[in-house]
C-alpha positions in Angstrom: -64.2 -40.6 -58.5 -66.7 -42.8 -56.7 -67.6 -46.2 -58.1 -71.3 -47.0 -58.7 -72.7 -50.4 -58.0 -72.9 -52.8 -61.1 -70.6 -50.3 -62.8 -70.3 -50.1 -66.6 -67.1 -48.3 -67.2 -67.6 -45.9 -70.0 -65.7 -43.7 -72.5 -67.1 -40.9 -74.6 -65.0 -40.2 -77.7 -65.8 -36.7 -79.0 -67.1 -35.4 -75.7 -66.7 -31.7 -76.5 -69.6 -31.3 -79.0 -73.3 -30.8 -78.2 -74.1 -34.5 -78.2 -71.1 -35.2 -76.0 -72.3 -32.5 -73.5 -75.8 -34.1 -73.6 -74.4 -37.6 -72.9 -72.5 -36.2 -69.9 -75.6 -34.5 -68.6 -77.7 -37.6 -68.9 -75.0 -40.1 -67.8 -73.7 -38.1 -64.8 -76.6 -39.4 -62.6 -77.2 -42.7 -64.3 -77.2 -45.5 -61.7 -74.9 -47.8 -63.6 -72.5 -45.9 -65.8 -69.2 -44.5 -64.6 -67.4 -42.2 -67.0 -63.7 -43.2 -67.1 -62.5 -41.4 -70.2 -63.5 -38.3 -72.2 -61.8 -37.2 -75.5 -61.8 -33.9 -77.2 -58.5 -33.3 -79.1 -58.9 -29.5 -79.3 -59.5 -29.3 -75.5 -57.1 -32.0 -74.4 -55.9 -31.3 -70.8 -58.9 -29.1 -69.9 -61.5 -29.9 -67.3 -65.0 -30.5 -68.5 -66.2 -27.4 -66.6 -63.9 -25.2 -68.7 -65.5 -26.4 -71.9 -69.1 -26.7 -70.5 -69.5 -24.5 -67.5 -73.0 -26.0 -66.8 -71.3 -29.3 -66.0 -68.6 -27.9 -63.8 -70.0 -29.4 -60.6 -69.8 -33.0 -61.9 -67.1 -35.5 -60.9 -65.6 -36.1 -64.4 -62.2 -37.0 -65.8 -60.4 -34.3 -67.8 -60.5 -34.3 -71.6 -57.7 -36.1 -73.4 -56.6 -36.8 -76.9 -58.2 -39.9 -78.5 -54.8 -41.7 -78.8 -54.3 -41.4 -75.0 -57.3 -43.5 -73.9 -56.5 -46.8 -72.2 -59.3 -49.2 -73.0 -58.2 -51.9 -70.6 -60.6 -50.5 -67.9 -63.4 -49.6 -70.3 -66.6 -51.7 -71.0 -68.6 -49.4 -73.3 -67.9 -46.6 -75.7 -70.1 -43.8 -77.0 -68.5 -42.4 -80.2 -69.5 -38.8 -81.0 -66.8 -38.1 -83.5 -67.5 -36.2 -86.8 -68.8 -38.1 -89.8 -66.1 -39.7 -91.9 -63.6 -40.1 -89.0 -65.3 -42.8 -87.0 -64.8 -45.9 -89.2 -61.1 -46.1 -88.7 -61.3 -45.2 -85.0 -63.8 -48.0 -84.2 -61.9 -50.4 -86.4 -59.0 -50.0 -84.1 -60.9 -50.5 -80.8 -60.6 -53.7 -78.7 -63.1 -56.4 -79.5 -64.5 -56.5 -75.9 -66.1 -53.1 -76.1 -69.8 -52.4 -76.6 -70.1 -49.4 -79.0 -72.8 -46.9 -79.9 -71.7 -44.6 -82.7 -73.6 -41.3 -83.0 -72.1 -40.4 -86.4 -73.4 -41.4 -89.8 -70.5 -43.8 -90.5 -72.4 -47.1 -90.0 -76.0 -46.2 -90.7 -76.2 -47.1 -94.4 -76.1 -50.8 -95.0 -75.4 -50.4 -98.8 -71.8 -49.6 -99.2 -72.2 -48.2 -102.7 -74.9 -45.9 -101.4 -72.6 -44.8 -98.6 -69.8 -44.0 -101.1 -72.3 -42.1 -103.3 -73.7 -39.9 -100.5 -70.6 -39.4 -98.4 -68.0 -39.0 -101.2 -65.6 -41.8 -100.3 -65.5 -45.6 -100.0 -66.5 -47.1 -96.6 -63.2 -47.6 -94.6 -64.5 -50.4 -92.4 -66.7 -52.6 -94.6 -66.4 -55.7 -92.4 -67.6 -53.7 -89.4 -70.6 -52.3 -91.4 -71.9 -55.9 -91.9 -71.9 -56.2 -88.1 -73.5 -52.9 -87.3 -77.2 -52.8 -86.2 -79.3 -49.7 -87.0 -80.2 -48.3 -83.6 -83.8 -47.2 -83.9 -84.6 -48.8 -80.6 -88.4 -49.2 -81.0 -88.0 -50.9 -84.4 -84.8 -53.0 -83.9 -84.8 -53.8 -80.2 -84.1 -57.5 -80.4 -81.2 -57.1 -82.8 -79.7 -54.3 -80.7 -79.7 -56.5 -77.6 -77.2 -58.9 -79.1 -75.0 -56.5 -81.1 -71.6 -55.2 -80.4 -71.8 -52.1 -82.6 -74.9 -49.9 -82.9 -75.3 -47.1 -85.5 -77.3 -44.5 -83.7 -79.9 -43.0 -86.2 -79.9 -39.5 -87.4 -82.2 -37.0 -85.7 -84.3 -36.3 -88.9 -84.6 -40.0 -89.7 -85.8 -40.8 -86.1 -88.4 -38.1 -86.4 -89.7 -39.4 -89.7 -89.2 -43.1 -89.5 -91.0 -43.7 -86.2 -94.4 -42.5 -87.5 -94.0 -44.1 -90.9 -92.7 -47.6 -90.2 -95.9 -49.0 -88.7 -98.1 -47.5 -91.4 -96.0 -49.0 -94.2 -95.6 -52.3 -92.5 -99.3 -52.7 -92.0 -100.2 -51.4 -95.4 -102.2 -48.4 -94.1 -100.4 -45.9 -96.5 -99.0 -46.1 -100.0 -95.3 -46.3 -100.6 -95.6 -43.5 -103.0 -96.0 -39.7 -102.6 -94.5 -39.5 -99.1 -93.4 -35.9 -98.4 -91.4 -35.1 -95.3 -91.1 -31.4 -94.4 -88.8 -31.2 -91.4 -87.5 -28.3 -89.3 -84.6 -28.4 -86.8 -82.9 -26.3 -84.2 -79.4 -25.1 -84.8 -77.7 -27.6 -82.5 -78.4 -30.2 -85.2 -75.6 -28.6 -87.2 -73.0 -29.3 -84.5 -70.8 -27.0 -82.5 -68.1 -26.2 -85.0 -67.6 -22.5 -85.7 -69.2 -21.5 -89.0 -70.4 -18.2 -90.5 -73.7 -19.7 -91.4 -74.4 -20.6 -87.8 -73.8 -17.1 -86.4 -76.8 -15.6 -84.5 -77.3 -12.9 -87.1 -77.3 -15.5 -89.9 -79.8 -17.7 -88.2 -82.0 -15.5 -86.0 -85.3 -14.1 -87.2 -85.6 -16.4 -90.1 -85.9 -19.9 -91.5 -84.3 -21.5 -94.5 -84.2 -24.8 -96.3 -80.9 -26.6 -96.9 -79.7 -29.8 -98.5 -82.7 -29.5 -100.8 -83.1 -32.8 -102.8 -79.6 -33.8 -101.6 -79.6 -34.3 -97.9 -77.7 -37.3 -96.6 -80.5 -38.4 -94.3 -82.7 -39.2 -97.3 -81.1 -42.6 -98.1 -81.1 -43.4 -94.4 -84.9 -42.7 -94.2 -85.5 -44.7 -97.4 -83.5 -47.7 -96.1 -85.6 -48.1 -93.0 -88.9 -47.4 -94.8 -88.0 -50.0 -97.4 -87.5 -52.6 -94.8 -90.9 -51.8 -93.3 -92.7 -51.9 -96.7 -90.7 -54.8 -98.0 -90.3 -52.8 -101.2 -88.3 -49.8 -102.3 -89.5 -46.5 -101.0 -88.6 -43.1 -102.2 -89.5 -39.9 -100.3 -89.4 -36.2 -100.8 -87.4 -34.9 -97.9 -86.5 -31.2 -97.2 -84.9 -30.1 -94.0 -85.1 -26.5 -92.7 -83.1 -24.6 -90.0 -85.1 -22.8 -87.3 -83.8 -20.1 -85.0 -84.1 -22.3 -81.9 -81.5 -24.3 -80.0 -83.3 -27.7 -79.7 -86.0 -29.7 -81.3 -87.2 -31.2 -84.6 -90.7 -31.0 -86.0 -91.6 -33.1 -89.1 -94.8 -32.6 -91.0 -95.3 -35.7 -93.1 -97.9 -36.0 -95.9 -99.0 -39.5 -96.9 -101.4 -41.1 -99.3 -103.7 -43.6 -97.6 -104.1 -47.1 -99.0 -107.5 -47.8 -100.6 -110.2 -48.0 -98.0 -108.0 -46.7 -95.2 -108.6 -43.6 -93.1 -106.6 -41.2 -91.0 -108.2 -42.9 -87.9 -106.9 -46.2 -89.2 -103.4 -44.6 -89.2 -103.8 -43.3 -85.7 -105.0 -46.7 -84.5 -102.1 -48.5 -86.2 -99.6 -46.1 -84.5 -101.3 -46.4 -81.1 -101.2 -50.1 -81.3 -97.5 -50.2 -82.3 -96.4 -47.8 -79.6 -98.8 -48.7 -76.8 -96.1 -50.2 -74.6 -93.2 -48.0 -75.7 -91.9 -45.8 -72.9 -90.8 -42.9 -75.1 -93.2 -42.7 -78.0 -96.7 -41.4 -77.6 -99.5 -41.1 -80.1 -101.8 -38.1 -79.4 -105.6 -38.3 -79.5 -107.7 -36.9 -82.3 -107.5 -33.1 -82.6 -104.2 -32.8 -80.7 -100.9 -31.9 -82.4 -97.4 -32.0 -80.8 -94.9 -29.1 -80.5 -91.2 -29.1 -79.9 -91.7 -27.4 -76.5 -93.6 -30.6 -75.4 -90.4 -32.7 -75.6 -87.6 -30.4 -74.8 -84.8 -32.1 -72.8 -86.6 -35.5 -72.9 -86.2 -38.8 -74.7 -89.8 -38.6 -75.9 -91.3 -38.6 -79.4 -94.8 -37.4 -79.8 -96.9 -38.1 -83.0 -100.1 -36.5 -84.1 -102.4 -37.6 -87.0 -104.9 -35.6 -89.0 -107.1 -36.3 -92.0 -106.0 -34.0 -94.9 -108.7 -32.0 -96.5 -107.5 -33.7 -99.8 -109.4 -36.9 -100.1 -107.4 -40.1 -99.4 -104.5 -38.4 -97.7 -103.4 -37.9 -94.1 -100.9 -35.6 -92.3 -98.6 -36.8 -89.5 -96.7 -34.5 -87.2 -93.8 -35.8 -85.2 -91.6 -34.0 -82.7 -88.5 -34.8 -80.6 -85.5 -33.1 -79.0 -82.7 -33.6 -81.6 -80.1 -33.8 -78.9 -81.9 -36.4 -76.7 -84.2 -38.7 -78.6 -82.5 -37.6 -81.8 -79.0 -38.4 -80.5 -77.7 -38.8 -77.0 -80.8 -40.1 -75.3 -81.4 -42.7 -78.0 -77.7 -43.6 -77.7 -78.1 -44.3 -74.0 -81.4 -46.3 -74.7 -79.4 -48.4 -77.1 -76.4 -48.9 -74.7 -78.8 -49.9 -71.9 -80.0 -52.7 -74.2 -76.5 -53.6 -75.2 -75.4 -54.0 -71.6 -78.5 -55.7 -70.2 -79.8 -52.8 -68.2 -83.4 -51.6 -67.8 -83.7 -49.9 -71.1 -85.3 -46.7 -69.6 -82.6 -46.3 -67.0 -81.3 -42.7 -66.8 -83.9 -41.5 -69.3 -87.0 -41.1 -67.2 -86.8 -37.3 -66.8 -89.9 -35.4 -67.9 -89.6 -32.7 -70.6 -88.6 -29.1 -69.5 -91.3 -26.5 -69.8 -91.5 -23.7 -70.6 
């Protein structure tokens, strides 16, 4: 395995899932990361190409069990383990490591809320106090100096990016926010489940987690910070018969005297210098095909036909900007690299 200049020696825990595969695809040609360890307990001993044939040509170490990783030669860890298992794993990792966790285990700052939504007490409360929520465009400065970053969920990223500037600047009301979101099936993970079979998902669409999805408190946490007041949202996710992508249609009530054009201007001002977030001009609306395979988030704004309301449409690739790409963006910041490094690729079309 060749060593790259200014190498950051990296491990990916849970490399056999969709987000693990996407991390490998993106990191394989990153100028600064060298992948030293990959774990996947079910596939321990196998070459990456046996698990992901599309990655067979890459120079990568074999998959091993998580207990067999030697962290003496590792600088940074991407943790892509299932929700509920990550807290104890990270708690046992050496202090010198920079960590980006792609699970939900450190996203909720309120430990009581975590216990309520995830069904068990937090197993590493002292680490939770150190974790920084990794919505890069919103918490960039805190991420730079962190040790542990909680990578946001894909739905929250899609919803929070368009809403934070509008709540912070008082352009919209904190009440009556409705988030109607639709995701491709990779958002549900790679585990074998009857509900994810092609015949169960194809040629249809269905809502799930109605009024009870675990991303709701994560969204409300970040919106509450922006508004400096409690925010409650109506959030309903839907599963679409496509592999990648999320589209969120968000209905908001404008503050007195504000217009949809004010909302577009506030978003354009917030994201003018951001490399991966783009606000579309009047009359344009984004589609998931416009961001496929990229770390981009596109946002459209329209005046609702109902007076005093506006409609926001936000799209991203759930495996890139909604997971692995955002994780690399965060790790670039943690390790002092150019934050766009390894993420400059344009979307794939068609």
